[in-house]
C-alpha positions, 0 to 999 in steps of 0.5 A: 377881749383882745388888745394889740400894743406896739411901740419903740423906746430909744435907751441911752445905754448899749445893748447888753446893758439894756439886755441885762436890765430886761432880765433883772427882776429889781429894775423890772419891778421898779418899772412895771406901774403898780407892781407890789413884787417881782420875784425870780422863780427860775432863770426864765419864770418870775412870779408877780403881784401887781395892783392896777385901777382900770376906770372904776375897778381896782384889782390885785393881780397875782401871776406869773411871767415867763421868758421865752424864745431868748436870743441874748442879747437881741430879743425875747418873748415875755408872757404872762397871766394874772388873776385878780379875783372877782375883777377878772383876769389878764394874759398876754405877751410881748416881742422885744427886740433890742437894736444897737443905735451906735455904741451907747444907744438901744432901740427897744422895739415891742409888739404886745398882745393882751387879752382881759376877761371878767368884770374888767372886760365889761368896761368897754375896749376903749378904756381898756385900750387906752389904759393898756397903752398908757401902762406900756408907755409908762413901763418902757419910759420908766424902764428907759430912764433907769437903765439909761441913768 
């Protein structure tokens, strides 16, 4: 089952500060809903453990995140894949673009695509779509609060 999620978040910080935060595992860990651990394994790779509840299924996903198409400090593509045991798997990516909105603000635009399989995929597309949008919204609003603080 494939999903597409798009959105935009205005962050009260200059582009360079937002870019640094997008590459900072500590800030990302705090912003990712259910993130238990996030460790940098190279300049463009991270290992993550995330616990998610989608409808009646709660699963721990272990996976890898890779940053590609880096164009500092304006855009990159983040790709990840996680396995949740019998619950299934999730994989996907997001194109993230930063645009200055004056000297002290940045508009972060994202277009994410995700694919889920296994038991999770049997929950129905409406539930998965709404949960995915909610999680993406939580991530970007928390990220915006942390960076703009």
